[in-house]
N, C-alpha and C positions, 0 to 999 in steps of 0.2 A: 498587628493588634494593639501593642503598646504606644503607637504612634497615634493612633486612632484615640486612647484614652487621654493621651497627654492633651490633645487638640481639643477633646471635649471638656476637660478640666479648666483649658484656658477660655473656653467660650462659656462655661458655667460661671466663672468669676470675672467675667469682662465687664458685666454690668457694674458689679463692687468697686472692680479697680478704676473705672472711669469715674464714677461716683467720689470715690475717696480722691482722686486726682482732682476733680472740680472741686471738691470740699477744700483741698489745700490750697488752691487758688484763691478762693473767697477768703479763708482765713490768713493768707498773705496780705490781701488788700485791705481787709479789715484792720489788721494790726497795724499797718502802715497808716491808715486813718485815724486810728485811737492815738498813735503817736503824734500825728500832727497836731491833734486837738488838743494835748496838753504839753506839747514840746516847748512852748513859750511861758508854760507855768511850773515848771519843775526841770530840775537838771537833766540833761541827756544821760548822764552817766548813772542816776538814780534808776531812769527807766531802763536802761541796759542791766542793771543789778537786778531788777524785779525779772525782766524777762529771761534771764539765765537762771536765776534762783528757782523760779517755779516751773522749769521744764523738766528739772531733776527728778522728781518723784516718778513721774510717767516713764522717762527713759531708764531710771533704775530699776523700775518693775520689769520693763521690757528685756534689760540685759540679764537680769535673774532668772526670768523664765526662759530665755534664749540660752544663755550660758551657764547659770549655777554657780559655782563658786569660783569660775574663771570671767566673772562679769567685769571684774576691775583689770584683768590680766591683759597687758600691751607688750608688744615684740618690738615696735619700733618707736621708740619716745621721740628722736628727734623729729621724726615727719609728723608725729602726734602734735609736737609742740608747734611746727611749722604751720599745720593745718588750722590748729587753734588761733595762732597770731592771724594768719588771712582772714579767717570767719569773724575774729573780732574786729579787724580792721573793716570789712566789709558791713557788718550791722552799725559798728560805731559810725561809720560814714553816712549809712543811710538813714540812721535817726537823727543824725546832727542836720543832714541835708533838709529833713522835712521841716526843720524850724523856719527855713527860708522859701524852699523851692515848692512849686506846686504839685499835689499829689500826682496830678496827670501826667505831669513832665516827668517825676520821679519814676513812676510804674513805666513809661516808656523806656527810660534811659535804661531801666534794667534788663531790657530785652538785649542790650550790648553785650550779655555775659558770653553768648555763643560765639560773638565776634573776636572778643578778646581772647577767648580760649583756642579759636583757629590762628589768631595771630602768635599767640605765646607758646602753643604745643611745640613747635619746630625749635624754639630756643631752649624750652626747658626739658622737653621729653625726647628730642630728637624726631620728632614724627614728622612725615612727610605730608606737605599741603599742596595740592595742585593748582594749576593757573586757575581753575572755575573758582574755587573757595577762595582763592587770594582776590579776584575781581569782586566777589561776594563781601569781602571785608571790607574793600574800599567803597563800594556803594552802600554798605551798612553804616559806613563812618558818614558819609554824604548825609544820609537819613538822620544820624545823630546830630549832627551841625545844624540841620533844618529844626531840630526839635528843640535847641537851647536858641535858637533865632539870634545870630548875630547883628541882624538889623535892629535889635531890640538897644538901646543906650545903655542898659546895666544888665547885657547878658551875660558876662563874664564875672559872676558874684560869687562869693563863698558856697552859696546852695547849690550852684552849677558844679564847680569844681568838687565837691563832696559826692554831688549825685553821679558824676563820672567815675570817681574813686571806687564808689562802692560796687560796681559790677566789675570793676577792674581787680579789687581784691576778691570778690568773688570767683572770678575765673581762675585765679591764682589757688584758691581755695579747692576749687574742683580739680585742677590739675594735681595737687598735693593729694588729694583723695584716691585719685587713679592710682598712685603708688602704693598709699598707705592701706587700700582695699587689698592687696596683694600679701600682706602680712598680718593686719590685724581684722578682727569682726567690726561690722560698723556699729552695731549697738553699743560697744565697748567705747569705739572712737567718738560716738555722738555723746555718750555719758560723759566722758572726761572732758570734752569740749565745753559741755554747758557748766561742769564743776569748775573747770578753769576760768570760765568765763563770769561766772557768779563771784568767785576769789578776786579775780582782777579788779571787777568795777565795785567792789565792796571795798577792796583797797585803794582806790581810786577815790570814793566817796569821803572814805576815812580821812587821808590824806587832805583832801580840799575842803575838810568839814562841811561837807555837804549834809544838811539836816533830813531826818526821814519826813516824809509827808504827813502832815496832819489832816488835811481836807478830807473827809469821808469820799468824796467824790473820786479825788484824785488816786486814792488808795484803791478803789473799787475798779478805777480804770487800769491802774498798773496791775492788778491780779488778773483782770481778764486778760491783759495783754501777756502775760507769763502763761496763764492756763491755755489760751489760744495758740500760742507759740508751741507748747509741748504737744498740741494735737496735730498742728500743721507739721510737725516734723514726723510725727507718727503716721500721719495719712500719707505723705510722701514716700516714706520708706515702704510701708505695705501696699500701695497701690501699685507699685511696679514689682510686686509677688504674683499680684492678680491679673496683670494684663500686660499685654507687650509694650516696651519703651516705643516703639513706633507709634502706637495709638495714642499715648499718654503724652509724649513730649510734646505734640502741638497743642494740646490743651493748656500749656502754661501760657500760650499767648491771649487766653481769655482774661488774663489780668489786666490788659490794655482796655478792653471797653469795660470792665468792672471799675478799674481806676478812674476812667473818665467818668462813668455813672456817678461814682461816689465823690468825685472832686465838683461835680457840678451840682450835686443834690445837698451836700452837707457844707462845702467851702465856697461856693458861689463862684467859682473860679472861669475865666473867659479863656475858651480854645481858640486859636487862630488857624487860620488855611495851613501855614507852615507846619504847624503843629502835625496837622492829619497827614500832610503829605509826607513829612519826615517820618512819622510814625509808620505808615504804610510802607514806605522804602525798608525801614530798618526792620520791620516784620517779616517783609517778603525775603530780605537778605539773609536774615537769621534763619528763617523757615528753610530756605536752598540750602544753606550750610548743614543742617541737621538731615535734610533727605540725602544729601551727597554724602555724608559722612557713613549713614547708614547704607548706602550703596557699596560704598568701598569697603565697609567692613563685611558686609555679606559676602563681597567678590573674594576676599582673603580667607574665609572660613571654608 
């Protein structure tokens, strides 16, 4: 009887969970598009400062509601520092890459996160990765190579290197979160991560004497980026409370068509056949790794 109620609850919340997940993907692409829009008009460090600063209010409210007076309490400060460093590295590289790399290409390269997680998990966490997932990793990297298109004379540029570094640091962040989640509450770690990010990039802006933006349109876009980032994190966290991960995880691949649509509509980007083939290979490999990991996890339980 209890099982039936549990399943009913999941079914009742499934539409909302899926809606929040799709909303999170839309926010992610919209944030990247807005960053690209202003990345050549204002320092990336200033964009990052606004992004982290304006995430704090909603995350603070969430942490207080969920944990009360323990909202700021952290058990493993070392892992929190490492998680924060990897997160700052991932977003820093992402925002910097968008100065030069196409939005469509950057959106596709972000799909290498599951590839990097699978590659790094045995080294950092001692997890066992079977031959099927190892082959999928190799195939995924072939897709990534096709996306960056080595036949292009200027293929290995700063934007591409930063575009690859972003999902690499993102994978390290996810692996760190696996360990951190064993000791600390996610709302508290998310709050501290954004506080640290705001403090770090405020310090960078001060040390480099980067002026605050004066143009009203730039300030407005910065505020929108910050507010949307807070809701993006909120939607991501709460969607997984309302629907199974097996249903929500594949929805993240919607960022590719959303990103392609935004790149063509707003930035007049030209897409090559190599991009489409590479993206199809990369997404297929990442999806296989996801489903294979879920199957192995289900067997072990």
